C-alpha positions as a printed Julia matrix, in Angstrom:
271×3 Matrix{Float64}:
 -14.76   -2.21   14.25
 -13.43   -2.78   10.74
 -10.31   -0.95    9.62
 -11.87   -0.34    6.2
 -15.41   -0.75    4.87
 -16.1    -0.07    1.18
 -19.67   -0.37   -0.09
 -20.8     0.03   -3.7
 -17.85    2.24   -4.6
 -18.02    4.07   -7.91
 -15.37    6.45   -9.21
 -16.87    8.76  -11.8
 -15.23   11.19  -14.23
 -16.54   14.56  -15.33
 -18.15   12.9   -18.35
 -20.18   10.65  -16.06
 -18.3     7.51  -17.01
 -17.6     5.15  -14.11
 -13.94    4.07  -13.99
 -14.64    1.86  -10.97
 -18.06    0.43  -10.14
 -19.86   -2.11   -7.97
 -16.9    -2.57   -5.63
 -17.58   -3.64   -2.04
 -15.26   -5.17    0.53
 -14.17   -4.86    4.14
 -10.94   -5.32    6.05
 -10.88   -6.4     9.67
  -7.98   -5.45   11.94
  -4.98   -7.56   11.01
  -6.55   -8.88    7.79
  -4.79   -8.83    4.42
  -6.49   -8.28    1.1
  -5.01   -8.27   -2.38
  -6.54   -6.13   -5.12
  -5.31   -7.45   -8.45
  -5.88   -6.47  -12.06
  -4.26   -5.31  -15.25
  -3.25   -1.71  -15.94
  -6.37    0.45  -16.14
  -8.51   -1.91  -14.07
  -9.11    0.73  -11.4
  -7.08   -0.74   -8.56
  -4.84    2.3    -8.0
  -7.82    4.65   -8.27
  -9.46    2.6    -5.53
  -6.41    3.12   -3.3
  -6.38    6.86   -3.96
 -10.08    7.14   -3.21
  -9.54    5.53    0.2
  -7.11    8.25    1.27
  -8.88   11.08   -0.53
  -6.23   11.72   -3.17
  -8.11   11.1    -6.4
  -6.97   13.26   -9.32
  -8.99   16.37  -10.06
 -12.06   15.56  -12.12
 -12.7    12.19  -10.48
 -15.33   11.76   -7.79
 -15.96    8.81   -5.45
 -19.53    7.72   -4.83
 -20.92    5.11   -2.51
 -19.41    4.6     0.94
 -15.87    4.34    2.29
 -15.52    3.93    6.03
 -11.93    4.41    7.18
 -11.22    3.94   10.86
 -14.9     4.51   11.6
 -15.08    7.77    9.61
 -17.07    8.2     6.41
 -14.65    9.76    3.94
 -16.79   10.12    0.81
 -17.54   13.82    0.92
 -15.23   14.41    3.9
 -13.37   17.72    4.21
  -9.66   18.01    3.57
  -9.06   18.72    7.27
 -10.78   15.44    8.15
  -8.66   13.57    5.62
  -5.48   15.17    6.96
  -6.3    13.77   10.39
  -6.83   10.3     8.94
  -3.84   10.11    6.6
  -0.91    8.58    8.36
  -2.91    7.54   11.43
  -5.89    5.57   10.07
  -4.11    4.67    6.82
  -0.63    4.98    5.36
   0.23    4.39    1.72
   3.3     3.21   -0.18
   3.39    4.05   -3.87
   4.95    2.21   -6.79
   7.82    4.6    -7.51
   9.48    6.09   -4.42
  11.63    8.48   -6.45
   8.5    10.39   -7.44
   6.72    9.91   -4.09
   9.62   11.38   -2.09
  10.59   15.05   -2.11
  13.77   15.26   -4.24
  14.93   18.46   -2.51
  14.58   17.22    1.07
  16.88   14.91    3.01
  15.36   11.53    3.76
  15.74   11.92    7.51
  13.8    15.17    7.45
  11.02   13.59    5.38
  10.72   10.81    7.95
  10.98   13.16   10.92
   7.89   15.16    9.98
   5.29   12.35   10.36
   7.09   11.12   13.49
   6.78   14.62   14.95
   3.09   14.86   13.99
   2.31   11.52   15.63
   4.07   12.53   18.84
   2.22   15.86   18.88
  -1.12   14.09   18.42
  -0.3    11.94   21.45
   0.52   14.99   23.54
   4.27   14.45   23.44
   7.08   16.62   22.17
  10.22   15.28   20.57
  13.35   17.36   21.09
  16.16   17.12   18.54
  17.89   14.19   20.25
  14.73   12.14   20.68
  13.61   12.9    17.13
  16.95   11.75   15.73
  16.65    8.54   17.76
  13.11    7.99   16.45
  14.31    8.44   12.86
  17.08    5.9    13.42
  14.66    3.4    14.98
  12.2     3.82   12.08
  14.95    3.18    9.53
  16.16    0.14   11.44
  12.61   -1.27   11.54
  12.62   -1.42    7.72
  15.99   -3.22    7.8
  18.17   -0.32    6.72
  21.75   -0.16    7.91
  24.06    2.87    7.83
  21.14    4.92    9.1
  23.14    8.12    9.63
  24.17    8.23    5.97
  20.69    7.44    4.7
  19.08   10.05    6.96
  21.44   12.71    5.56
  21.0    11.59    1.94
  18.66   12.95   -0.72
  16.45   10.42   -2.56
  18.68   10.25   -5.64
  21.7     9.38   -3.49
  20.43    5.97   -2.38
  19.37    2.84   -4.28
  15.83    2.06   -5.41
  15.4    -0.58   -2.73
  16.63    1.79   -0.03
  14.27    4.52   -1.25
  11.33    2.15   -1.07
  12.28    1.11    2.46
  12.37    4.77    3.48
   8.98    5.31    1.84
   7.63    2.38    3.85
   9.09    3.86    7.05
   7.36    7.17    6.3
   4.03    5.38    5.7
   4.44    3.59    9.03
   5.56    6.63   11.02
   2.04    7.59   12.05
   1.39    4.01   13.26
  -1.62    3.54   10.94
  -4.16    0.78   11.43
  -4.17    0.12    7.67
  -1.27    0.03    5.24
  -2.03    0.43    1.54
   0.75   -0.85   -0.71
   0.15    0.2    -4.32
   2.41   -2.02   -6.46
   5.37   -1.27   -4.16
   7.76   -3.73   -5.84
   7.07   -3.18   -9.54
  10.02   -0.81  -10.08
  12.51   -3.11   -8.3
  14.56   -6.06   -9.48
  13.49   -9.57   -8.49
  15.87   -9.96   -5.55
  14.98   -6.61   -3.96
  11.31   -7.26   -4.72
  11.43  -10.43   -2.64
  13.12   -8.59    0.23
  10.48   -5.85    0.24
   7.66   -8.41    0.26
   9.26  -10.2     3.2
   9.64   -6.85    4.96
   5.97   -5.95    4.48
   4.91   -9.4     5.64
   6.97   -9.07    8.83
   5.95   -5.52    9.71
   2.24   -6.08    9.11
   2.38   -9.23   11.23
   4.4    -7.66   14.05
   2.22   -4.55   14.23
  -1.09   -6.38   13.76
  -2.02   -4.01   10.94
  -4.49   -4.48    8.12
  -2.98   -4.58    4.63
  -4.45   -3.68    1.26
  -1.91   -4.86   -1.31
  -2.4    -3.79   -4.92
  -0.71   -5.56   -7.8
  -1.02   -7.05  -11.26
   0.87  -10.3   -10.63
  -0.92  -13.0    -8.64
   2.39  -14.64   -7.68
   3.46  -11.4    -5.98
   0.1   -10.72   -4.31
   0.03  -14.31   -3.01
   3.19  -13.61   -0.99
   1.4   -11.21    1.37
  -2.39  -11.53    0.98
  -4.89  -14.09    2.27
  -7.9   -12.91    0.28
  -8.08  -11.48   -3.24
 -10.4    -9.34   -5.33
  -9.87   -9.52   -9.08
 -10.67   -6.32  -10.98
 -11.18   -6.06  -14.72
 -12.34   -2.97  -16.61
 -13.18   -1.22  -13.36
 -15.33   -3.83  -11.7
 -14.78   -6.96   -9.58
 -15.12  -10.2   -11.52
 -14.17  -12.6    -8.73
 -13.15  -12.58   -5.1
 -12.43  -15.05   -2.34
  -9.74  -16.77   -0.35
  -6.49  -17.05   -2.24
  -6.47  -20.84   -1.91
  -9.94  -21.02   -3.47
  -8.97  -18.88   -6.44
  -5.83  -20.9    -7.07
  -7.72  -24.19   -7.17
 -11.19  -23.26   -8.46
 -11.12  -19.94  -10.32
 -14.39  -19.34  -12.14
 -13.78  -16.28  -14.33
 -11.58  -16.68  -17.45
  -9.47  -13.66  -16.5
  -8.77  -15.11  -13.05
  -7.78  -18.41  -14.62
  -5.33  -16.53  -16.86
  -3.81  -14.86  -13.78
  -3.43  -18.23  -12.06
  -1.79  -19.76  -15.14
   0.66  -16.84  -15.4
   1.53  -17.14  -11.7
   2.26  -20.85  -12.09
   4.49  -20.22  -15.1
   6.43  -17.63  -13.12
   6.86  -20.02  -10.18
   8.1   -22.75  -12.53
  10.59  -20.36  -14.15
  11.89  -19.28  -10.74
  12.24  -22.91   -9.66
  14.23  -23.71  -12.82
  16.42  -20.67  -12.22
  17.07  -21.69   -8.62
  18.13  -25.23   -9.56
  20.23  -24.35  -12.63
């Protein structure tokens, strides 16, 4: 069974205009797919449609199969059962994704508690605290007691994003959606987060849908790529194929930009 099956997806506004159209793809268990495009190309709307969180006034049409459940037209109760277990999501800016008035440990504890309850288990205070610590350690965070007690504004951007990743993983989802998770971070922390995602997805055998606008970044974690422009796919295939034989002019521009970035990083590393 596929982790995700999208067929002829269209995302339509109240005026009838399609912001995303003609998009079809599937993700097998353990497979990694990059969805790449410029701002406004529809990639983030695609991610939100998969977990049923499109803004008011936007409607998905077509078919989205998530963990074997058809979610186009699904009820909110159905989506609540799927979020966190069938799919978890990491957003671009953790400071806005996290609750500013809630300690980070408490925000992580809630999905851990829900997952245990769904499995027929009950976590007492001691076991829940141990689970929070283990989840923070999995995303390579030290000083876990301090971070668990902290509010989002009291830790660094990289630490916030690691906590956000831990929360997305707490329900042990089959699919992780990463929506430009490194854009707000500096280059060094960005590289660390990409390595972290690569390791966790590999160790857990999860599927990954990685969304970005920079091919050099997407190439770090994805094997296959779909290029979106103006709301529709213009090219897709194995990453190696796109790097060597891109057909669409926009894809060729992305490849050229990625090569320039790699060259600049190489010069920086040797200077």
